[in-house]
Structure formats: structure tokens, C-alpha cells
N, C-alpha and C positions, 0 to 999 in steps of 0.2 A: 478612248478615255483612259486615263491612268488612275490607279488606286492611290488614295492619299496615304502618305507615310508619316509616321510620327517623327519628330525631330530627333536626330541622333541615332536613328536606326537604319539609315539609308544604306542598304547593302550589307549590314552587319548580320552575322549569324550568331545566335546565342549558344555559347559553349556551356553545356550543363556541368555543374559542379559535382564531382563524385567524391563520396566519403565512405569510409568503412565504419560500420557500427556493430555493436553486440546486441543480439536479440535474445532475451531471456524472459522467463516467467518468475517474477519476484512476488513473494507473499505480501499481503497487506498486514500490517502490524496490529492495527486496532482490533480486528476480530480475534487474533491470538491473545491479546491482553484481556479482552472481555471474557473470552472462554476460560482462560486461566483463573480469572477472578470468580466466575461462576462455579467452577469446579472447586475452588478454595472454599466458597460459601457452602457447598454441598458437603465437603469434608468437615467443616465446622459444625454443621447441623448434625452429622453422624456422631462427632465426638461429644456434642452437648446432650443430645437426646437419645442416642443409641447405646451408649456405654453407661454402665452404672457409675455414679459419681458420689461425691460427698454430700450429705443431706444439709450441711450448713450453707451451701450455695444454691441459689435459685438457678434453674436450668436456662432461663432467659439471659441472666447475666453471664453465665458460662458461655452461652452461644455468642453473645456480643463480644466477649473477650477473644474467643477463638475465631470469630468472623474477621476481626481485624488482622490477626496473625496469619490465618490460613488464606484470607483473601489477598493480602499483600504477597505472600509466598506464591500463590497461584498466578498473580500478575507477573511476578518476576520469572517464574518457570515458563509462562506463555511467551514472554519476550525472548527468553533464551531459545525456545523452540523456533520462534520466527527467525531469529538471527542464524540459527543452524541451517534452516531451510533456505535462507537467503544466500548463505555461503555455498551451499550445494548448487543453487541455481546459477551462481557465477561460474562454477566449474563446467556446467552443462550448456553454457551459452554458446550460440552459433554466431558466426560472423556473416555479415551481409554487406553488400555494396549498394548504396542508394545514390541517386542523382537527382538534382533539382529540375523541376519542370517549370518553364516560364508560364505566366498567366497569359491566356489568349485574349482576355479583356482587361485593360488596366483598371485598377481600383479607383473609385471616385469617392469624394468626401461625403456625398449624399447617398447613404445606403438605407433601404427600408428595413425596419425591424431590428436595427442595431442599437 
């Protein structure tokens, strides 16, 4: 008995495709932005409640004003820190060669759980 072959593969050998890729660890930007914003809010709270201020202004309104300024500044500094770490990770990237592996079972249109 012979094994059934799929059309177009009679005697063909699959030649794997080889590519060179860069492997690196890149930072996630959102945690840096959130952490910068939270640090900015902490600085704003220290400026509003920790330092003596003018009695003509309520500490809550001073905190709100500084929260906008320091929060935006913290987000910007967090983004700059993420960009710097991203550039450093590009320099430390390692090169690797990958090759494609053919599927042993062809895909069908009827897949469970998809």
C-alpha cells in the first residue's frame, strides 16, 4: 500500500526560509508613563502640603494646580526615560538566525475554539 500524498508535493522537499533577526528586550512605555505621572502627583502633594505657602490660597487648589504641572512633567520624564532605555536595548541587541518550519498537519477551516 502506498501513502496518500497531497497534490503538488510529490517528491518535493520543503526548503526552510532562513532570516536574520535582532533579539532585544524593549521596555513597555505605558508603565513608564504611569509611574512618571504618579511621581509627579507625589511631588505636587509635597509642594502643596509639605511646604509653607501663602495663606490667601487654599492648599487643595494649590495641589490641583501643581498636580497638573507636575503630573504632565512626570509623564514626559517617564517617556524620555523609556526612550533612553529603548535606545540602549537597540545597542545591546543580539543577532539570531531563524528558519521556518512547515506544518505537519495542514490547517482546516473548521477549528474548535477559534
